[in-house]
Structure formats: C-alpha cells, structure tokens
ZAGUKOL-610692 format. One record per residue: residue in three letters; x negated, y negated, z negated of N, C-alpha, C in turn; chain; residue number from 1. Coordinates in steps of 0.02 Angstrom, whole numbers. Atoms other than C-alpha are relative to their C-alpha. Layout:
BEGIN
> mike,neast,nnorth,nup,caeast,canorth,caup,ceast,cnorth,cup,pagu,torlo
> ala,X,Y,Z,X,Y,Z,X,Y,Z,A,NUM
...
REM end
This chain:
BEGIN
> mike,neast,nnorth,nup,caeast,canorth,caup,ceast,cnorth,cup,pagu,torlo
> his,-3,-73,7,2209,906,-926,51,28,50,A,1
> tyr,-45,-32,-49,2287,1023,-800,21,69,-25,A,2
> asn,-26,-67,17,2394,1178,-831,-8,41,64,A,3
> ile,13,-44,-56,2332,1316,-716,31,66,-10,A,4
> thr,-32,-66,4,2435,1470,-683,-38,50,43,A,5
> ile,37,-50,-35,2336,1620,-631,48,50,33,A,6
> pro,-46,-46,-31,2434,1723,-503,-18,71,-12,A,7
> thr,11,-69,12,2454,1906,-535,-7,40,67,A,8
> asn,4,-32,-64,2467,1947,-350,-70,-2,25,A,9
> gly,67,-3,-21,2299,2002,-287,-14,-41,64,A,10
> lys,11,38,-61,2319,1925,-113,1,-73,-11,A,11
> met,-1,68,14,2368,1761,-185,-66,-25,-35,A,12
> leu,61,18,32,2215,1758,-299,-58,-2,51,A,13
> phe,54,-1,-50,2099,1804,-154,7,-63,42,A,14
> gly,-11,63,-39,2176,1662,-52,-24,-62,-34,A,15
> met,20,60,37,2147,1536,-188,-77,-3,-7,A,16
> ile,75,-2,5,1964,1592,-204,-28,-26,67,A,17
> leu,23,25,-66,1941,1562,-14,7,-73,5,A,18
> ile,-12,70,-2,2018,1391,-29,-49,-39,-41,A,19
> ala,48,33,45,1910,1344,-176,-69,0,31,A,20
> ser,65,-2,-33,1755,1402,-84,-8,-47,54,A,21
> phe,-2,48,-57,1799,1300,69,-9,-73,-27,A,22
> leu,-1,66,28,1829,1144,-37,-71,-16,-27,A,23
> leu,65,9,30,1664,1168,-127,-51,-13,52,A,24
> lys,47,13,-53,1566,1178,35,9,-69,30,A,25
> arg,-14,67,-27,1651,1020,100,-29,-53,-49,A,26
> leu,28,47,52,1602,930,-66,-74,-1,7,A,27
> glu,74,-3,-9,1420,989,-45,-23,-38,60,A,28
> ala,17,33,-63,1415,926,134,5,-76,-8,A,29
> phe,-8,73,16,1480,757,76,-56,-28,-37,A,30
> ile,54,21,42,1351,742,-57,-67,-6,39,A,31
> asp,62,-1,-40,1211,787,63,-1,-59,47,A,32
> ser,-4,55,-47,1271,654,185,-14,-67,-31,A,33
> thr,12,65,35,1253,517,55,-71,-5,-27,A,34
> arg,66,1,27,1077,561,5,-45,-46,40,A,35
> ala,45,45,-36,941,432,49,-62,34,20,A,36
> asp,61,-37,-22,823,545,144,-19,-21,70,A,37
> gly,20,23,-68,807,442,305,-64,-37,-6,A,38
> pro,63,39,0,654,344,358,3,-69,-29,A,39
> ser,-9,66,26,727,181,299,68,-8,-38,A,40
> ile,-61,7,38,853,129,168,2,-69,-30,A,41
> ser,-8,67,30,917,-40,105,47,4,-60,A,42
> tyr,-44,-1,60,988,-67,-68,26,-72,-8,A,43
> ser,-26,68,11,1104,-213,-91,-3,-16,-75,A,44
> ser,5,11,72,1094,-193,-279,-24,62,-33,A,45
> cys,23,-58,39,1017,-85,-413,23,-7,-71,A,46
> ala,-19,2,70,1071,-41,-586,-65,-18,-38,A,47
> val,61,25,31,946,-134,-698,-5,26,-71,A,48
> ala,12,-25,66,873,-49,-850,-34,-54,-41,A,49
> ser,33,50,46,792,-140,-997,-71,-8,26,A,50
> ser,70,13,-20,625,-222,-966,-48,48,-30,A,51
> ser,49,-49,24,478,-108,-980,-64,-33,-21,A,52
> thr,64,23,21,311,-127,-1061,-50,11,53,A,53
> phe,50,-7,-51,166,-155,-944,-44,59,-12,A,54
> asn,48,-56,3,62,-1,-906,18,53,-51,A,55
> ser,-19,-57,46,165,120,-1012,-17,63,32,A,56
> pro,26,-66,-29,114,303,-990,41,25,58,A,57
> asp,-42,-24,-54,264,344,-879,-7,-40,64,A,58
> glu,-1,46,-56,237,193,-763,-68,-8,30,A,59
> ser,67,12,-25,48,182,-746,-17,44,60,A,60
> ala,15,-48,-53,48,330,-626,57,-2,52,A,61
> phe,-60,2,-42,207,278,-532,-19,9,75,A,62
> trp,17,-2,-71,124,248,-363,-46,59,19,A,63
> gly,43,-59,-13,9,401,-383,37,66,2,A,64
> arg,-40,-60,-2,150,527,-394,54,-3,51,A,65
> glu,-55,-1,-47,291,583,-287,61,-38,-28,A,66
> arg,-54,44,25,437,461,-298,56,-5,52,A,67
> thr,-56,8,-47,611,443,-219,10,-73,15,A,68
> gln,-17,69,-20,676,287,-129,42,-30,-58,A,69
> glu,-40,27,55,801,266,-272,-46,-20,-60,A,70
> glu,47,15,54,660,271,-401,-41,-65,15,A,71
> ile,37,59,-22,563,140,-301,43,-63,-10,A,72
> cys,-48,58,3,715,26,-291,7,-20,-75,A,73
> gln,-9,15,71,744,38,-480,-65,-29,-30,A,74
> phe,62,22,27,560,20,-525,-17,-70,20,A,75
> val,16,67,-23,533,-135,-418,46,-54,-27,A,76
> thr,-50,49,25,694,-218,-473,-15,-16,-73,A,77
> asp,17,9,71,647,-191,-657,-61,-43,-6,A,78
> ala,65,36,5,471,-257,-626,14,-77,12,A,79
> val,-13,71,-14,534,-423,-550,41,-31,-54,A,80
> leu,-44,31,51,675,-454,-677,-31,-1,-68,A,81
> ser,32,3,66,565,-414,-824,-42,-63,-7,A,82
> val,40,63,3,463,-570,-778,46,-60,6,A,83
> glu,-40,59,-15,599,-686,-716,74,24,2,A,84
> ser,-64,-31,5,769,-625,-778,55,-42,31,A,85
> lys,-50,45,-28,862,-780,-715,0,-3,77,A,86
> leu,5,2,-72,806,-751,-536,57,45,29,A,87
> glu,-53,-37,-36,939,-688,-414,-24,72,5,A,88
> thr,20,-69,-2,938,-498,-421,-34,20,64,A,89
> pro,34,-18,-61,810,-433,-296,35,52,40,A,90
> arg,-28,-55,-44,868,-329,-149,-62,33,31,A,91
> val,61,-39,-18,740,-194,-114,13,42,62,A,92
> glu,-2,-41,-59,711,-117,57,-61,49,-5,A,93
> val,56,-50,0,609,44,56,-10,23,73,A,94
> leu,11,-17,-71,541,53,233,-35,67,7,A,95
> ser,35,-67,5,430,202,184,-14,14,-74,A,96
> ala,15,-20,70,421,297,19,-71,24,-3,A,97
> glu,67,-26,2,252,374,66,-27,-3,74,A,98
> pro,27,48,46,149,284,104,47,-57,-15,A,99
> pro,-47,52,17,240,146,12,-2,-62,40,A,100
> leu,-8,62,-36,301,2,116,66,-34,-23,A,101
> ile,-58,24,36,423,-108,18,11,-75,15,A,102
> val,-22,69,-6,517,-270,57,42,-18,-60,A,103
> val,-36,25,59,579,-368,-94,29,-66,16,A,104
> his,-33,63,-12,705,-504,-53,13,-34,-69,A,105
> asn,-8,38,63,728,-642,-185,-60,11,-48,A,106
> phe,59,-14,42,549,-606,-247,-24,-68,-30,A,107
> val,20,65,25,506,-793,-262,56,-49,14,A,108
> ser,-53,48,-10,630,-933,-285,-17,-56,50,A,109
> pro,14,53,-48,649,-1071,-153,-40,-57,-30,A,110
> ser,36,55,34,586,-1199,-281,-74,17,-9,A,111
> asp,73,-22,10,427,-1098,-317,-34,3,69,A,112
> cys,28,-1,-68,399,-1074,-128,-22,-72,20,A,113
> his,13,72,-15,411,-1263,-104,-59,-28,-41,A,114
> ala,52,25,43,297,-1297,-255,-69,26,24,A,115
> ile,66,-28,-21,160,-1181,-187,-24,-39,65,A,116
> ile,19,35,-61,163,-1264,-15,-23,-71,-15,A,117
> thr,17,70,17,160,-1440,-92,-65,-1,-35,A,118
> ala,64,-1,35,17,-1398,-210,-58,13,48,A,119
> thr,52,-15,-47,-85,-1326,-64,-12,-63,41,A,120
> gln,8,60,-43,-54,-1483,44,-33,-55,-42,A,121
> gln,26,54,41,-99,-1599,-102,-70,9,-23,A,122
> his,65,-10,35,-252,-1516,-172,-52,39,41,A,123
> gln,44,-43,-40,-328,-1401,-37,-2,-22,73,A,124
> glu,8,18,-73,-392,-1423,142,13,66,38,A,125
> met,-13,-58,-45,-319,-1303,270,-54,5,51,A,126
> lys,55,-12,-50,-459,-1227,376,17,59,43,A,127
> arg,-12,-55,-47,-461,-1110,522,-11,68,-37,A,128
> ser,10,-68,30,-434,-930,463,-55,38,30,A,129
> thr,57,-40,-21,-576,-810,473,15,73,-11,A,130
> met,-8,-75,8,-599,-621,479,-63,32,-24,A,131
> gly,57,-43,17,-711,-489,404,-44,-28,-55,A,132
> ala,46,19,51,-845,-494,271,-44,-57,26,A,133
> ser,41,50,-28,-941,-608,390,33,-66,2,A,134
> gln,-40,60,3,-799,-734,382,-8,-43,64,A,135
> glu,5,31,-67,-804,-776,570,70,-15,28,A,136
> thr,-63,13,-35,-667,-859,670,7,46,59,A,137
> ser,-13,-44,-57,-582,-757,803,67,-18,31,A,138
> gln,-64,12,-34,-446,-771,933,53,49,-22,A,139
> glu,-46,-49,25,-367,-623,847,40,-30,-59,A,140
> arg,-34,35,56,-322,-738,702,-4,-74,8,A,141
> thr,5,67,-22,-277,-912,747,35,-51,-51,A,142
> ser,-33,41,50,-188,-980,588,-51,-42,-37,A,143
> ser,45,37,45,-258,-1097,456,14,22,-73,A,144
> thr,0,-31,66,-294,-1049,277,-28,-48,-56,A,145
> ala,27,32,60,-323,-1120,102,8,48,-58,A,146
> trp,-4,-42,60,-352,-1042,-69,25,-43,-58,A,147
> leu,-32,40,52,-247,-1097,-216,-12,35,-67,A,148
> pro,6,-27,69,-310,-1063,-394,62,-14,-38,A,149
> glu,-58,8,38,-178,-1043,-522,3,-64,-40,A,150
> ser,1,64,36,-230,-1201,-613,31,-55,38,A,151
> leu,-29,52,-39,-164,-1305,-469,74,6,11,A,152
> cys,-71,-13,-7,11,-1232,-474,19,52,-52,A,153
> glu,2,-49,52,18,-1149,-642,59,45,-9,A,154
> gln,-58,-40,13,194,-1093,-673,23,43,60,A,155
> pro,-19,-40,-57,245,-1038,-498,-49,57,15,A,156
> leu,49,-52,-12,83,-943,-471,-7,49,-55,A,157
> gly,-1,-45,57,91,-872,-645,56,54,8,A,158
> arg,-58,-46,-10,263,-797,-607,-17,47,54,A,159
> leu,14,-44,-56,206,-730,-440,-50,54,-18,A,160
> ser,50,-49,19,50,-648,-513,27,52,-45,A,161
> glu,-24,-49,49,144,-570,-656,48,50,32,A,162
> lys,-45,-46,-34,280,-496,-542,-39,50,41,A,163
> thr,43,-45,-38,144,-426,-430,-36,49,-45,A,164
> ser,33,-45,50,59,-355,-583,47,55,-23,A,165
> arg,-50,-50,21,217,-269,-642,15,51,52,A,166
> ile,-14,-45,-54,249,-192,-470,-61,49,7,A,167
> ser,59,-40,-13,69,-133,-447,-25,37,-59,A,168
> gln,26,-27,61,36,-91,-628,-74,-12,-8,A,169
> leu,69,20,7,-131,-179,-616,1,-70,-32,A,170
> pro,0,68,32,-178,-331,-725,-12,-55,48,A,171
> thr,7,60,-44,-174,-506,-652,-76,-12,11,A,172
> ser,70,14,-10,-364,-514,-677,-32,43,53,A,173
> tyr,26,-39,-57,-383,-387,-538,16,-33,65,A,174
> met,-28,34,-63,-309,-511,-411,-46,-58,21,A,175
> glu,31,61,-28,-387,-639,-296,43,-59,-14,A,176
> asn,-40,61,-5,-334,-819,-299,48,6,60,A,177
> leu,-50,-6,-51,-182,-845,-191,-27,-28,66,A,178
> gln,16,27,-64,-217,-862,-5,61,-25,32,A,179
> val,-57,30,-33,-98,-982,78,-16,-9,76,A,180
> val,13,0,-70,-82,-968,269,58,-37,37,A,181
> lys,-49,39,-37,2,-1084,392,-5,20,74,A,182
> tyr,-2,-17,-70,55,-1031,566,42,-53,38,A,183
> gln,-36,46,-47,103,-1159,700,23,44,62,A,184
> pro,-23,-38,-60,192,-1110,864,-58,31,39,A,185
> gly,49,-35,-39,93,-982,962,-54,33,-42,A,186
> gln,54,-28,39,-22,-939,818,20,69,-28,A,187
> glu,-12,-69,17,-39,-759,763,-58,30,-40,A,188
> phe,54,-42,28,-142,-626,672,11,70,31,A,189
> gln,-9,-64,-31,-163,-474,785,-9,59,-46,A,190
> ile,-3,-61,41,-159,-293,724,-66,6,-41,A,191
> his,57,-3,44,-273,-268,574,21,40,-63,A,192
> thr,-9,-24,69,-291,-190,401,-29,-44,-49,A,193
> asp,25,46,51,-318,-284,243,-60,26,-37,A,194
> his,61,-29,30,-452,-165,183,-39,34,58,A,195
> leu,43,-37,-46,-600,-95,280,-43,45,-42,A,196
> asp,42,-42,38,-711,48,225,-66,-35,-20,A,197
> ser,63,38,13,-859,-72,233,6,-42,-64,A,198
> phe,-7,40,59,-782,-168,89,-21,34,-66,A,199
> asn,23,-35,58,-836,-33,-31,-69,-24,-22,A,200
> asp,63,23,16,-1006,-114,-26,1,-70,-32,A,201
> leu,-4,66,32,-939,-279,-90,10,4,-73,A,202
> glu,-1,-2,72,-944,-329,-271,73,12,-25,A,203
> cys,-71,-9,25,-753,-334,-282,30,67,21,A,204
> arg,-18,-72,-13,-741,-156,-210,60,3,49,A,205
> gly,-52,-5,-48,-612,-199,-75,69,-16,-29,A,206
> arg,-68,21,14,-424,-227,-74,46,63,-4,A,207
> leu,-46,-58,12,-315,-92,-151,68,-9,30,A,208
> ala,-70,13,-18,-149,-175,-116,11,-70,18,A,209
> thr,-18,66,-24,-64,-324,-37,72,-15,-20,A,210
> cys,-68,30,9,84,-430,-91,4,-63,46,A,211
> leu,-7,56,-47,130,-541,57,67,-35,-10,A,212
> val,-61,40,16,255,-680,20,13,-48,56,A,213
> tyr,-22,50,-50,353,-783,147,23,-64,-38,A,214
> leu,-13,62,35,352,-962,83,47,-44,40,A,215
> glu,-43,39,-40,436,-1046,229,10,33,66,A,216
> ser,-17,-36,-64,528,-969,380,-7,-47,60,A,217
> pro,0,41,-61,493,-1029,555,67,-2,32,A,218
> asp,-69,2,-33,637,-1072,672,8,60,44,A,219
> glu,-6,-56,-45,595,-928,785,-64,46,-3,A,220
> ala,53,-52,-3,491,-765,787,-46,-4,-62,A,221
> gly,49,-3,57,335,-741,676,11,59,-46,A,222
> glu,-8,-59,41,386,-569,613,-67,33,-19,A,223
> thr,55,-42,19,265,-452,526,12,71,26,A,224
> ser,-11,-63,-32,248,-294,631,-42,55,-33,A,225
> phe,34,-60,24,204,-124,559,13,54,51,A,226
> pro,-14,-46,-55,188,-15,717,10,72,-20,A,227
> glu,-7,-71,21,168,149,623,72,20,-21,A,228
> phe,-68,-13,20,345,129,557,50,-32,47,A,229
> ser,-46,30,-51,418,41,709,44,-53,-29,A,230
> val,-44,52,36,475,-108,603,-36,-70,14,A,231
> glu,21,68,-3,462,-297,624,39,-36,-53,A,232
> ile,-35,29,54,498,-386,461,9,-75,10,A,233
> pro,-9,72,-10,579,-558,477,-30,-40,-55,A,234
> pro,35,41,52,485,-696,385,51,-42,-38,A,235
> thr,-52,34,37,625,-741,264,-25,-29,-65,A,236
> gln,30,36,56,583,-871,133,18,39,-65,A,237
> gly,-10,-32,65,564,-794,-39,-8,75,-2,A,238
> ser,8,-74,-1,546,-614,20,-76,16,-3,A,239
> ala,69,-25,6,388,-513,-11,-5,70,29,A,240
> val,14,-67,-25,309,-360,69,-56,25,-42,A,241
> phe,55,-31,42,210,-245,-44,-19,67,31,A,242
> phe,24,-65,-23,101,-102,13,-73,10,-24,A,243
> trp,68,-19,18,-60,-7,-30,-41,5,61,A,244
> asn,46,2,-58,-209,-28,88,-43,61,2,A,245
> thr,46,-54,2,-305,125,37,36,67,-13,A,246
> leu,-29,-64,12,-274,311,32,-2,22,-76,A,247
> glu,5,-11,74,-328,315,-152,38,-53,-36,A,248
> arg,-40,46,39,-214,236,-280,-5,17,-74,A,249
> pro,-3,-16,72,-211,219,-471,56,49,-15,A,250
> gly,-51,-48,14,-118,363,-544,-8,67,35,A,251
> met,16,-63,-37,-180,491,-417,-48,41,-40,A,252
> glu,44,-42,34,-270,640,-480,-73,-15,20,A,253
> asn,72,12,-8,-459,608,-500,-13,-71,26,A,254
> tyr,12,68,-23,-436,424,-455,-48,-34,-49,A,255
> asp,49,38,39,-580,315,-514,-9,-69,32,A,256
> pro,8,63,-32,-595,127,-485,-64,-12,37,A,257
> his,67,7,-33,-775,150,-429,-9,51,59,A,258
> met,6,-50,-54,-738,289,-303,1,-37,67,A,259
> phe,-3,27,-67,-752,259,-116,74,-6,21,A,260
> leu,-70,12,-17,-589,185,-53,8,0,76,A,261
> his,-10,-7,-73,-534,240,120,59,-39,25,A,262
> val,-56,39,-24,-428,125,224,58,46,25,A,263
> asp,-60,-36,-26,-252,187,260,24,-34,65,A,264
> thr,-14,32,-61,-232,149,443,73,-1,17,A,265
> arg,-72,1,-12,-48,185,435,32,-67,-17,A,266
> leu,-25,65,21,-27,15,353,-29,-60,41,A,267
> arg,23,53,-45,-106,-82,497,60,-40,20,A,268
> his,-58,45,-15,2,-232,536,-24,-62,37,A,269
> ala,15,61,-37,12,-393,633,49,-55,-16,A,270
> gly,-44,57,5,79,-568,610,18,-22,71,A,271
> leu,-19,13,-70,171,-592,775,3,-76,13,A,272
> pro,3,72,-14,159,-762,862,65,-35,-22,A,273
> val,-58,41,18,274,-898,796,27,-31,65,A,274
> gly,-33,32,-57,400,-961,925,9,-75,-8,A,275
> lys,-15,72,12,465,-1126,855,-7,-8,-76,A,276
> gly,3,18,70,435,-1214,689,-67,24,-31,A,277
> thr,59,-13,36,306,-1177,554,13,59,-51,A,278
> lys,-7,-56,47,280,-1017,455,-54,-7,-55,A,279
> trp,48,2,56,198,-1025,283,7,71,-36,A,280
> ile,1,-61,40,150,-861,195,-57,-5,-52,A,281
> ala,48,-5,49,47,-814,45,-23,71,-10,A,282
> asn,25,-68,12,-63,-660,12,-28,5,-70,A,283
> lys,28,-15,65,-96,-591,-158,-33,67,5,A,284
> trp,36,-64,-8,-230,-458,-148,-25,27,-67,A,285
> leu,19,-31,61,-274,-334,-284,-62,43,10,A,286
> his,60,-37,-2,-441,-253,-320,2,58,-50,A,287
> pro,0,-55,48,-481,-90,-412,-34,-17,-67,A,288
> ile,36,17,62,-585,-182,-545,19,-72,-19,A,289
> asp,-11,65,27,-573,-338,-652,-49,-49,33,A,290
> tyr,44,46,-36,-637,-473,-535,31,-68,5,A,291
> gly,-41,58,11,-499,-598,-536,-22,-65,36,A,292
> ala,10,67,-29,-531,-785,-505,-70,-6,30,A,293
> gly,65,2,-28,-711,-745,-460,2,9,77,A,294
> val,-8,-9,-72,-642,-703,-287,33,-61,30,A,295
> arg,-26,57,-38,-619,-857,-179,24,-58,-43,A,296
> gly,-29,57,29,-582,-1032,-231,-40,-33,-57,A,297
> thr,34,28,62,-684,-1051,-393,-69,27,-6,A,298
> ser,63,-33,7,-841,-953,-358,-33,8,68,A,299
> thr,39,-15,-63,-977,-922,-227,-17,73,4,A,300
> lys,15,-73,-3,-979,-735,-264,18,26,68,A,301
> arg,-13,-31,-62,-981,-623,-112,68,33,-2,A,302
> thr,-70,-22,5,-802,-575,-66,17,40,60,A,303
> ala,-25,-38,-56,-698,-472,50,27,-46,53,A,304
> thr,-24,42,-56,-619,-530,212,52,-49,-24,A,305
> val,-52,53,15,-513,-686,212,56,8,50,A,306
REM end
C-alpha cells in the first residue's frame, strides 16, 4: 500500500497529471512492442493447461476461426502432451497463423523415430517415389517410399496418429497409413502441393492436412522450403510440420466434408536436395471423411497422390 498526498497547489497537480500521462504512454508503447504480431514467432515454452477432451465444442472449430499465435502455441502444446505427457515439452514455432503453418519440435521421441525407420526397413520394400493420381515416377521427385501400416509398428505409430488427431481435431480413421520417405544425397521433391483439385474425384476426397515428421536428419541440407513464407525448415529429428492443404477446413462456416476442396497454393513446398547423409521423413495425411487404412498399404482402393 502507498500513502499518496494530493497537493493543493494547482500547478503541482497539473504537473503530476502530465507526468502520469507520459508514463502511461510509455507503458502502452512497451506492451505493444512485446505483442506477437510479426510474420514469425518462436516459443521456447508454453504454459500447459489440463488435457482436453477430443473434439470438444470449443476445440472442434479451432482451425476454422480466427486465432492468435499464442492460442496456436497453447493449443498444439496441449494436444501433444495430452497424448504423451512424459515427452519433452514441445517447442512450437508459428511460421504463419493464417494460413496455419506450424513447426512442432519434440513431436516424436528419438526412440520412436528409430523404431519407425527400423520397422520400415524390416517389413516393407522401399520403392521409387511417384506423383499424382496416376502414380508415375518423375524427375521432380527422386526419393524412395514405403507405406507402414500401424500393425507393423503399433505403439510408435499409435502415438503419432493420436497426436496428429488431437492437433487436427480429426479422428485417426480419417488418416492414411504412414508414408515413410528416404532421401539420399542429391535426391529431392521439387515444388508441389499435397492436394490437387482433381483429388475431389477420388474416393478419399483428397488431402485436407499434412503432418510431416523428420525421422532422421541428414548431415547437410535437405530443408523443406515454403516459398510463400520465405522459410526453409531444417530437417531436425523428431520435429513435425503441420499445415492445411485446402482453403476449406473443418470448423469454417458452411464446411461440409463432401464439398469441393480447393487447393491452397500458398502451402506449396519443396523438399530441397540432400547434401550429405540420409534424410528420413514420414507423412501423415488426413482426409475429410472416414477412409483410414483403406488408403495405401492394406487395400487396392483408388487413392490420392503418393
């Protein structure tokens, strides 16, 4: 508590009011300077609230409404820790709040990354990556690919799927089997989008969102470039990149899972050539409908691009 003496002298009172006004303006300027309104912000830590229930009314529309970078940071951190509370606290980088482009460090543990690579090598055959609904090889994409059903690496893939589900607020049954991709030196995936408007004709209705996970870092280069945002994301083991591929998202007004999904070209990206070493990544793609394991790996159903 402070004892404040009000001066009776009018000039002194007027002077104190001027000083108080000046200090208030300085305080407001300081607060404005600390606000996260820039194009990119990194959070070293977030205050973690209690775990939330999947698809609660307040969260199901999270990506369909206006949201701040602080809200995204908190939401993603809660989503990850609600599945794997013993995991090192994620560090969330919001590269863009709208359209959302999020990097989540410590998304997958090193042991789970290793387990996914080992299961792929033991049970699946790596084949030349292809592109488009026609699944043709191209010099635009020179990596090798395999598909890993959850049954072949149950616990690590279960944790990855559930964390992706909590972030996207879509059930795990809306996801494809995990695509595991290996890049050797010089191999790349040139600029592309993960969804095409033509995918609306496919049974799985295209790819709403992507969760790209770095399983093993190369010795040199191999960044993921998003030219619209002038960023090149280093392929750090255990980190994930999450983004929506379409202009339409669950939670938006008049959204319907059977509506035409337009590709968001702002999220076009490229896997830059690896310099030295080997880069392993994994893609978890989400559809607008319950299609799940019928996409790649366990079925001959018609699918989207690989």
